[in-house]
C-alpha positions in Angstrom: -9.4 -31.8 19.9 -7.6 -33.0 23.0 -5.2 -30.0 23.2 -7.7 -27.3 22.3 -8.4 -25.0 25.3 -11.7 -23.9 23.9 -12.8 -27.5 23.3 -11.9 -28.1 27.0 -14.0 -25.0 28.0 -16.9 -26.3 25.9 -16.6 -29.8 27.6 -16.4 -28.2 31.0 -13.0 -29.5 31.9 -11.7 -26.0 32.1 -13.8 -23.4 33.9 -15.2 -20.3 32.2 -17.6 -17.6 32.9 -20.5 -18.4 30.6 -22.9 -15.7 29.4 -24.8 -17.8 26.8 -25.0 -21.4 25.9 -27.1 -23.7 23.7 -26.5 -27.0 22.0 -24.2 -25.6 19.4 -22.7 -22.4 20.7 -21.1 -21.1 23.9 -20.3 -17.5 24.8 -18.0 -16.7 27.7 -16.0 -13.9 29.1 -12.5 -13.5 27.7 -10.0 -13.9 30.5 -8.1 -10.9 29.2 -11.1 -8.5 29.3 -9.8 -6.0 26.7 -12.7 -3.9 28.0 -15.2 -4.9 30.7 -17.6 -7.5 29.2 -15.3 -8.7 26.4 -17.0 -11.9 25.4 -16.0 -14.8 23.1 -18.5 -16.6 21.0 -17.4 -20.1 19.9 -18.9 -23.0 18.1 -19.0 -26.1 20.2 -17.9 -28.1 17.2 -14.2 -27.6 16.7 -13.3 -25.5 13.7 -9.8 -23.9 13.6 -10.9 -20.8 11.8 -13.4 -19.3 9.4 -11.9 -21.2 6.5 -13.3 -24.4 8.0 -16.9 -23.1 8.2 -19.6 -24.4 6.0 -22.8 -22.5 5.5 -24.6 -24.2 8.4 -21.8 -23.6 10.9 -21.7 -19.9 9.8 -25.5 -19.6 10.3 -25.2 -21.3 13.7 -22.5 -19.1 15.1 -23.3 -15.8 13.5 -27.0 -16.0 14.1 -26.3 -15.9 17.9 -24.2 -12.8 17.8 -26.9 -10.1 17.6 -28.7 -11.5 20.6 -25.6 -11.7 22.7 -24.4 -8.3 21.5 -27.8 -6.7 22.5 -27.6 -8.3 26.0 -24.1 -7.1 26.4 -25.0 -3.5 25.5 -28.1 -3.7 27.8 -25.9 -4.9 30.7 -24.2 -1.5 31.1 -25.5 1.9 30.1 -21.9 3.1 29.6 -21.5 0.8 26.6 -21.8 3.1 23.6 -20.5 0.8 20.9 -19.2 -2.7 20.1 -16.3 -4.1 18.1 -17.0 -7.6 16.6 -13.6 -9.2 15.7 -12.8 -12.5 14.2 -9.1 -13.3 13.7 -8.1 -16.1 11.3 -4.5 -17.3 11.2 -1.5 -16.4 13.1 -0.7 -13.4 10.8 -4.2 -12.1 11.7 -3.5 -12.3 15.4 -5.3 -15.6 16.1 -3.7 -17.2 19.1 -6.2 -19.9 20.0 -6.9 -22.1 16.9 -10.5 -22.8 17.7 -12.7 -20.3 15.8 -14.1 -17.6 18.0 -15.6 -14.2 17.6 -14.7 -11.4 20.0 -17.5 -9.0 21.2 -15.6 -6.1 22.7 -17.8 -3.5 24.4 -16.8 0.1 23.8 -17.1 2.8 26.4 -15.2 5.6 24.9 -12.3 6.3 22.5 -10.0 6.1 25.5 -11.2 2.7 26.9 -7.9 1.0 26.1 -8.9 -0.8 22.9 -8.1 0.4 19.4 -7.8 -0.9 15.9 -5.8 0.8 13.2 -6.6 0.7 9.5 -3.9 2.3 7.3 -5.2 4.4 4.4 -3.6 2.9 1.3 -6.1 4.4 -1.1 -3.3 6.3 -3.0 -1.9 3.0 -4.1 -5.1 1.7 -5.7 -6.6 3.2 -8.8 -9.9 1.9 -10.3 -8.1 -0.6 -12.6 -6.2 -2.1 -9.8 -9.3 -2.4 -7.6 -11.2 -4.0 -10.6 -8.4 -6.5 -11.1 -8.5 -7.5 -7.4 -12.3 -7.8 -7.4 -12.2 -9.9 -10.6 -9.7 -12.3 -9.1 -11.8 -12.8 -6.0 -15.0 -13.2 -8.1 -13.3 -15.9 -10.2 -12.5 -17.9 -7.1 -16.1 -17.6 -5.7 -17.1 -20.2 -8.3 -14.6 -22.6 -6.8 -16.2 -22.5 -3.4 -18.7 -25.1 -2.4 -20.8 -25.4 0.7 -19.9 -28.6 2.3 
């Protein structure tokens, strides 16, 4: 993709601070550094988001994450946790439309990064949850590994 900033980083036409690279995946420091060490893991093959992944691309990308995460944690004894975040679509806060996984080291609850999950459990009884699950399960049969 000619206009994709991450494709340009993969190609080396835009500089990045690489922490890991092989033939299929590149991991580099996010320029925003939500917390120190904030790393992005990207497939070298352009895929806009998770919805474009097939099983092989998923294996390729996600199999590298534990190794990179362990190295990140080992790099600083003050890292006590790690958020792994993958945003898909503008409504989900994706701003670069080349799939990427954020590895965000956590130092404390006051390190400047937070995620909020509202508790909507009072709006869902067992029947409503079963209906949602049944609908998702019905669509699993429609999915094929390309």
